[in-house]
Each structure stands twice: as C-alpha cells, then as structure tokens.
DOFITI-18124 format. One record per atom (N, C-alpha, C, O): residue number from 1; atom name; x, z, y. Coordinates in Angstrom, 2 decimals, padded with zeros to 5 digits. Atoms other than C-alpha are relative to their C-alpha. Layout:
// residues N
- NUM CA X Z Y
...
// end
This chain:
// residues 101
- 1 N -001.28 000.40 000.65
- 1 CA -015.41 -002.37 -011.25
- 1 C 000.02 001.11 -001.10
- 1 O -000.27 002.26 -000.76
- 2 N -000.04 -000.92 001.06
- 2 CA -015.01 -000.62 -014.71
- 2 C 001.29 000.70 000.03
- 2 O 002.30 000.13 000.45
- 3 N -001.10 -000.85 -000.10
- 3 CA -012.59 002.36 -015.10
- 3 C 001.19 -000.79 -000.55
- 3 O 002.19 -000.84 000.17
- 4 N -001.13 000.71 000.74
- 4 CA -010.25 000.29 -017.50
- 4 C 000.53 -001.06 000.90
- 4 O 001.75 -001.19 001.00
- 5 N -000.44 001.02 -000.81
- 5 CA -010.08 -002.52 -015.15
- 5 C 000.68 000.64 001.32
- 5 O 001.68 000.11 001.81
- 6 N -000.62 -000.72 -001.17
- 6 CA -009.28 -000.15 -012.16
- 6 C 001.29 000.48 -000.47
- 6 O 002.27 000.19 000.22
- 7 N -001.35 -000.68 000.51
- 7 CA -006.49 001.68 -014.16
- 7 C 000.91 -001.25 -000.20
- 7 O 002.06 -001.16 000.24
- 8 N -000.91 001.13 000.30
- 8 CA -005.01 -001.72 -015.19
- 8 C 000.50 -000.41 001.39
- 8 O 001.72 -000.49 001.52
- 9 N -000.40 000.62 -001.26
- 9 CA -004.90 -003.03 -011.49
- 9 C 000.86 001.22 000.73
- 9 O 001.83 000.83 001.38
- 10 N -000.85 -000.99 -000.50
- 10 CA -003.39 000.43 -010.29
- 10 C 001.37 -000.07 -000.66
- 10 O 002.38 000.02 000.04
- 11 N -001.14 -000.03 000.85
- 11 CA -000.80 000.23 -013.13
- 11 C 000.79 -001.14 000.42
- 11 O 002.00 -001.01 000.60
- 12 N -000.65 001.25 -000.47
- 12 CA 000.00 -003.41 -012.04
- 12 C 000.85 000.16 001.32
- 12 O 002.01 -000.24 001.43
- 13 N -000.51 -000.28 -001.33
- 13 CA 000.63 -002.35 -008.43
- 13 C 001.20 000.93 -000.16
- 13 O 002.25 000.61 000.39
- 14 N -001.00 -001.00 000.28
- 14 CA 002.75 000.63 -009.55
- 14 C 001.16 -000.58 -000.77
- 14 O 002.30 -000.22 -000.48
- 15 N -001.13 000.55 000.67
- 15 CA 004.81 -001.37 -011.95
- 15 C 000.85 -000.85 000.79
- 15 O 002.02 -001.00 000.45
- 16 N -000.83 000.84 -000.80
- 16 CA 005.99 -003.68 -009.26
- 16 C 000.65 000.91 001.25
- 16 O 001.43 000.45 002.08
- 17 N -000.78 -000.88 -000.76
- 17 CA 006.95 -000.54 -007.27
- 17 C 000.79 001.23 -000.62
- 17 O 001.07 002.28 -000.03
- 18 N -000.67 -001.07 000.84
- 18 CA 008.68 001.46 -009.88
- 18 C 001.42 000.22 000.39
- 18 O 002.03 001.22 000.01
- 19 N -001.35 -000.18 -000.51
- 19 CA 011.99 000.93 -008.22
- 19 C 000.05 001.20 001.03
- 19 O 001.10 001.80 001.28
- 20 N 000.12 -001.03 -000.97
- 20 CA 010.67 003.49 -005.62
- 20 C -000.51 001.33 -000.61
- 20 O -000.97 001.37 -001.74
- 21 N 000.55 -001.28 000.31
- 21 CA 009.72 007.16 -005.76
- 21 C -001.49 -000.08 000.45
- 21 O -001.81 000.28 001.58
- 22 N 001.32 000.17 -000.41
- 22 CA 005.98 006.42 -005.78
- 22 C -000.82 000.83 -001.00
- 22 O -000.39 001.18 -002.10
- 23 N 000.99 -000.57 001.02
- 23 CA 002.94 008.09 -007.32
- 23 C -001.49 -000.12 000.73
- 23 O -001.59 -000.25 001.95
- 24 N 001.38 000.09 -000.55
- 24 CA -000.90 007.93 -006.80
- 24 C -000.68 001.31 -000.31
- 24 O -000.36 002.10 -001.20
- 25 N 000.87 -001.06 000.16
- 25 CA -003.41 010.39 -006.44
- 25 C -001.48 -000.37 000.26
- 25 O -001.79 -000.93 001.31
- 26 N 001.41 000.54 -000.13
- 26 CA -007.21 009.78 -006.99
- 26 C -000.66 000.89 001.20
- 26 O -000.68 002.12 001.16
- 27 N 000.68 -000.54 -001.08
- 27 CA -009.04 010.52 -003.73
- 27 C -001.08 -000.83 000.55
- 27 O -000.88 -002.04 000.69
- 28 N 001.16 000.78 -000.74
- 28 CA -012.43 009.47 -002.12
- 28 C -000.24 -001.32 -000.69
- 28 O -000.55 -002.35 -000.08
- 29 N 000.43 001.31 000.95
- 29 CA -012.95 006.91 -004.97
- 29 C 001.09 -001.05 000.05
- 29 O 000.87 -002.15 -000.46
- 30 N -001.14 000.85 -000.11
- 30 CA -009.57 005.29 -004.23
- 30 C 001.11 000.76 -000.69
- 30 O 000.92 001.81 -001.30
- 31 N -001.30 -000.49 000.39
- 31 CA -005.94 005.91 -005.17
- 31 C 000.94 000.10 001.19
- 31 O 001.47 -000.91 001.65
- 32 N -001.00 -000.26 -001.04
- 32 CA -003.83 007.34 -002.49
- 32 C 001.43 -000.27 -000.50
- 32 O 001.86 000.24 -001.53
- 33 N -001.42 000.36 000.35
- 33 CA -000.24 005.85 -002.52
- 33 C 000.94 000.87 000.79
- 33 O 000.86 001.00 002.01
- 34 N -000.97 -000.88 -000.62
- 34 CA 002.59 008.19 -001.87
- 34 C 001.38 -000.76 -000.32
- 34 O 001.56 -001.30 -001.41
- 35 N -001.23 000.40 000.22
- 35 CA 006.23 007.01 -001.32
- 35 C 000.90 001.15 000.62
- 35 O 000.78 001.53 001.79
- 36 N -001.00 -000.96 -000.61
- 36 CA 009.01 009.62 -000.96
- 36 C -000.82 001.09 000.63
- 36 O -000.44 001.57 001.69
- 37 N 000.67 -001.05 -000.56
- 37 CA 006.33 012.23 -000.40
- 37 C -000.99 -000.32 001.17
- 37 O -001.77 000.55 001.57
- 38 N 000.77 000.40 -001.12
- 38 CA 004.60 010.32 002.41
- 38 C -001.30 -000.83 -000.48
- 38 O -001.23 -001.73 -001.32
- 39 N 001.17 001.00 000.38
- 39 CA 000.99 008.88 002.16
- 39 C 000.29 -001.26 000.75
- 39 O 000.55 -001.20 001.96
- 40 N -000.42 001.24 -000.61
- 40 CA 001.66 005.21 002.85
- 40 C -001.29 -000.98 -000.07
- 40 O -001.38 -001.97 000.66
- 41 N 001.35 000.82 000.16
- 41 CA -001.85 003.73 001.76
- 41 C -000.82 000.27 -001.07
- 41 O -000.74 001.31 -001.72
- 42 N 001.01 -000.21 000.98
- 42 CA -004.59 003.19 -000.52
- 42 C -000.01 -001.23 -001.06
- 42 O 000.28 -002.38 -000.74
- 43 N 000.37 001.20 000.87
- 43 CA -005.30 001.13 -003.65
- 43 C -001.46 000.05 -000.38
- 43 O -001.83 001.04 -001.02
- 44 N 001.41 000.03 000.29
- 44 CA -008.97 000.30 -004.05
- 44 C -000.40 -001.41 -000.51
- 44 O -000.02 -002.41 000.09
- 45 N 000.31 001.22 000.57
- 45 CA -010.43 -002.38 -006.23
- 45 C 001.26 -000.68 -000.36
- 45 O 001.98 -000.15 -001.20
- 46 N -001.15 000.71 000.32
- 46 CA -007.68 -004.93 -006.33
- 46 C 001.08 000.02 001.08
- 46 O 002.20 -000.45 000.89
- 47 N -000.61 000.02 -001.26
- 47 CA -006.42 -004.32 -002.75
- 47 C 001.02 001.16 000.11
- 47 O 000.79 002.17 -000.55
- 48 N -000.92 -000.90 -000.48
- 48 CA -003.36 -002.32 -001.38
- 48 C -000.19 000.08 001.44
- 48 O 000.12 -000.91 002.11
- 49 N 000.16 -000.20 -001.59
- 49 CA -004.16 -001.02 002.22
- 49 C 001.18 000.85 000.33
- 49 O 001.29 002.04 000.01
- 50 N -001.30 -000.79 -000.39
- 50 CA -000.80 -000.09 003.61
- 50 C -000.08 000.36 001.57
- 50 O -000.50 -000.43 002.41
- 51 N 000.22 -000.34 -001.39
- 51 CA -000.69 001.76 006.80
- 51 C 000.92 -000.82 000.88
- 51 O 002.06 -001.13 000.55
- 52 N -000.67 000.78 -000.87
- 52 CA 000.27 -000.20 009.79
- 52 C 001.07 000.84 000.83
- 52 O 000.79 001.84 001.50
- 53 N -000.98 -000.67 -000.76
- 53 CA 003.56 000.77 011.24
- 53 C 000.96 -000.88 000.67
- 53 O 002.07 -000.48 001.04
- 54 N -000.74 000.93 -000.67
- 54 CA 004.80 -002.37 012.77
- 54 C 001.12 -000.82 -000.69
- 54 O 002.04 -001.30 -000.02
- 55 N -000.96 000.75 000.62
- 55 CA 006.81 -004.11 010.15
- 55 C -000.16 -001.51 000.34
- 55 O -001.26 -002.05 000.37
- 56 N 000.06 001.30 -000.55
- 56 CA 007.67 -007.52 011.27
- 56 C 000.42 -001.18 -001.08
- 56 O 000.48 -002.37 -000.76
- 57 N -000.25 000.99 001.11
- 57 CA 008.59 -009.25 007.87
- 57 C -001.08 -000.40 -000.88
- 57 O -000.88 -001.22 -001.78
- 58 N 000.98 000.37 000.98
- 58 CA 005.33 -009.47 006.21
- 58 C -000.49 -001.36 000.29
- 58 O -000.31 -001.84 001.40
- 59 N 000.54 001.24 -000.16
- 59 CA 003.63 -012.78 005.65
- 59 C -001.12 -000.22 001.16
- 59 O -001.98 000.64 001.34
- 60 N 001.07 000.11 -001.07
- 60 CA 001.48 -014.21 008.58
- 60 C -001.39 000.05 -000.49
- 60 O -002.27 000.38 000.31
- 61 N 001.39 -000.09 000.55
- 61 CA -001.61 -014.34 006.33
- 61 C -000.51 001.52 -000.30
- 61 O -001.68 001.77 -000.58
- 62 N 000.43 -001.35 -000.01
- 62 CA -001.61 -010.54 006.13
- 62 C -000.62 000.48 001.31
- 62 O 000.07 000.53 002.33
- 63 N 000.68 -000.17 -001.25
- 63 CA -004.15 -009.56 008.66
- 63 C 000.45 001.42 000.62
- 63 O 000.39 002.45 -000.06
- 64 N -000.40 -001.25 -000.78
- 64 CA -002.91 -006.91 011.22
- 64 C -001.25 000.37 000.75
- 64 O -002.00 -000.47 001.24
- 65 N 001.02 -000.56 -000.77
- 65 CA -005.37 -004.58 012.81
- 65 C 000.25 -000.17 001.54
- 65 O 001.39 -000.13 002.00
- 66 N -000.23 -000.15 -001.49
- 66 CA -005.90 -004.77 016.55
- 66 C 000.08 001.30 000.47
- 66 O -000.46 002.15 -000.24
- 67 N -000.04 -001.33 -000.42
- 67 CA -005.17 -001.74 018.60
- 67 C -001.29 000.70 000.14
- 67 O -001.35 001.92 000.11
- 68 N 001.30 -000.71 -000.08
- 68 CA -008.79 -001.08 018.96
- 68 C -000.66 000.37 -001.30
- 68 O -001.62 001.14 -001.32
- 69 N 000.51 -000.31 001.33
- 69 CA -009.43 -000.93 015.23
- 69 C 000.04 001.42 -000.37
- 69 O 001.11 002.01 -000.23
- 70 N -000.02 -001.39 000.47
- 70 CA -010.33 002.45 013.96
- 70 C 001.07 000.25 -001.01
- 70 O 001.82 001.23 -000.96
- 71 N -000.84 -000.24 001.13
- 71 CA -008.35 001.92 010.83
- 71 C 001.25 -000.91 000.18
- 71 O 001.11 -002.13 000.26
- 72 N -001.15 000.70 -000.25
- 72 CA -004.78 000.89 011.31
- 72 C 000.77 -000.12 -001.49
- 72 O 001.75 000.55 -001.82
- 73 N -000.57 000.48 001.29
- 73 CA -003.98 -000.54 007.88
- 73 C -000.01 -001.35 -000.16
- 73 O -000.88 -002.05 000.37
- 74 N -000.07 001.52 000.46
- 74 CA -002.90 -003.93 006.48
- 74 C -000.58 -000.08 -001.31
- 74 O -000.31 000.74 -002.18
- 75 N 000.69 000.33 001.31
- 75 CA -004.99 -005.32 003.69
- 75 C 000.77 -001.01 -000.81
- 75 O 000.76 -002.21 -000.52
- 76 N -000.91 000.88 000.83
- 76 CA -002.59 -006.68 000.97
- 76 C -000.78 -000.36 -001.22
- 76 O -001.03 000.54 -002.03
- 77 N 000.76 000.46 001.19
- 77 CA -004.55 -008.72 -001.65
- 77 C 000.81 -000.04 -001.23
- 77 O 002.02 -000.23 -001.17
- 78 N -000.75 000.02 001.37
- 78 CA -003.61 -008.62 -005.35
- 78 C 001.07 -001.12 -000.26
- 78 O 002.04 -000.98 -001.00
- 79 N -000.83 001.21 000.06
- 79 CA -002.01 -012.07 -004.94
- 79 C 001.43 000.42 000.28
- 79 O 002.37 -000.20 -000.22
- 80 N -001.37 -000.22 -000.33
- 80 CA 000.96 -010.29 -003.48
- 80 C 000.57 001.29 -000.82
- 80 O 001.46 001.99 -000.34
- 81 N -000.37 -001.20 000.81
- 81 CA 001.37 -007.57 -006.26
- 81 C 001.40 -000.18 -000.51
- 81 O 002.08 000.80 -000.83
- 82 N -001.48 000.03 000.41
- 82 CA 004.72 -009.10 -007.27
- 82 C 000.87 -000.57 000.93
- 82 O 001.91 -001.13 000.57
- 83 N -000.73 000.59 -001.01
- 83 CA 005.93 -010.16 -003.97
- 83 C 001.33 000.66 000.26
- 83 O 001.41 001.88 000.07
- 84 N -001.28 -000.61 -000.07
- 84 CA 009.63 -009.58 -003.23
- 84 C 000.11 001.01 001.13
- 84 O 000.93 001.93 001.07
- 85 N -000.03 -000.85 -001.30
- 85 CA 009.04 -007.87 000.10
- 85 C -000.82 001.33 -000.17
- 85 O -000.68 002.26 000.62
- 86 N 000.98 -001.08 000.18
- 86 CA 006.40 -005.40 -001.27
- 86 C 000.67 001.42 -000.13
- 86 O 000.27 002.36 000.54
- 87 N -000.61 -001.24 000.20
- 87 CA 008.66 -002.64 -002.44
- 87 C 000.62 000.57 001.40
- 87 O 000.46 001.71 001.83
- 88 N -000.56 -000.26 -001.43
- 88 CA 010.59 -002.87 001.02
- 88 C -001.10 000.58 000.90
- 88 O -000.96 001.62 001.55
- 89 N 001.09 -000.38 -001.14
- 89 CA 007.30 -002.67 003.06
- 89 C -000.50 001.46 -000.34
- 89 O -000.69 002.29 000.55
- 90 N 000.43 -001.41 000.31
- 90 CA 006.15 000.47 001.01
- 90 C 001.02 001.09 000.45
- 90 O 000.70 002.08 001.10
- 91 N -001.17 -000.83 -000.37
- 91 CA 009.65 002.08 001.41
- 91 C 000.10 000.25 001.52
- 91 O 000.22 001.37 002.02
- 92 N -000.18 -000.13 -001.50
- 92 CA 009.86 001.33 005.10
- 92 C -001.06 000.68 000.65
- 92 O -000.87 001.37 001.65
- 93 N 001.17 -000.73 -000.59
- 93 CA 006.42 002.55 005.76
- 93 C 000.15 001.56 -000.18
- 93 O -000.11 002.33 000.75
- 94 N -000.49 -001.40 000.25
- 94 CA 007.43 005.87 004.28
- 94 C 000.95 000.57 000.87
- 94 O 000.74 001.66 001.41
- 95 N -000.97 -000.37 -000.98
- 95 CA 010.49 006.07 006.32
- 95 C -000.51 000.14 001.39
- 95 O -000.28 001.18 002.01
- 96 N 000.61 -000.02 -001.35
- 96 CA 008.72 005.27 009.57
- 96 C -001.02 001.08 000.21
- 96 O -001.16 001.63 001.30
- 97 N 001.05 -001.03 -000.19
- 97 CA 005.93 007.66 008.88
- 97 C 000.59 001.48 -000.02
- 97 O 000.16 002.42 000.67
- 98 N -000.91 -001.25 -000.07
- 98 CA 008.49 010.45 008.04
- 98 C 000.55 000.17 001.35
- 98 O 000.53 001.29 001.85
- 99 N -000.79 -000.14 -001.16
- 99 CA 010.32 009.78 011.18
- 99 C -001.07 000.42 001.26
- 99 O -000.70 001.09 002.22
- 100 N 000.90 -000.25 -000.93
- 100 CA 006.98 009.96 013.21
- 100 C -000.52 001.39 000.00
- 100 O -001.26 001.73 000.92
- 101 N 000.49 -001.35 000.16
- 101 CA 006.30 013.53 012.11
- 101 C 000.76 000.98 000.87
- 101 O 000.46 002.18 000.84
// end
C-alpha cells in the first residue's frame, strides 16, 4: 500500500471517531489507536483491529477470537468505517481497559 493511500484510510477512520478523544501513533508498521489515553486497537491496511473486551452489540459478522487465540482482537473491515456503533465500541473498549488496570 502506498503511503498516501494509508494516510487517507487512517484519516477516514479518525474522521468517524472525531467525537471521541482519539489519536494514533505509528508503531510496528501500523497505527496504534488510543482513546482516552488507552490503547484500544490498531489500524493496518484498511482494517481496524479492536481489542476484544466482550462487547455484545457488534454485528454478528465481526469475527470474535476464540479463548485459545493468541491475539484477542476483533477485525473490523473498512466497510464499517461509518457504522453508527463504531464510536461507542471504541469508547467502551477504552472504558473497560481502564477499569481492568
């Protein structure tokens, strides 16, 4: 993926999360997504990988990891960039992660 394409995709995700206190930080070839100071996921290529924290209101086609999976993240395809539930999912993930610390 070209850099300008990558930046445009990250900008699109961030535009739909602008109602939140979010920022990204380039790490490991991806962009780590922070909400309210909590690392909640990654943006890589066109996908948002959100940490699995047990949210029960996400669409059924979002694949959940099994307990045996090494990586406990939800893969949210770019098709959901403007989903109504997305900002709530990011915010709720930050709240749950903060409570777990």
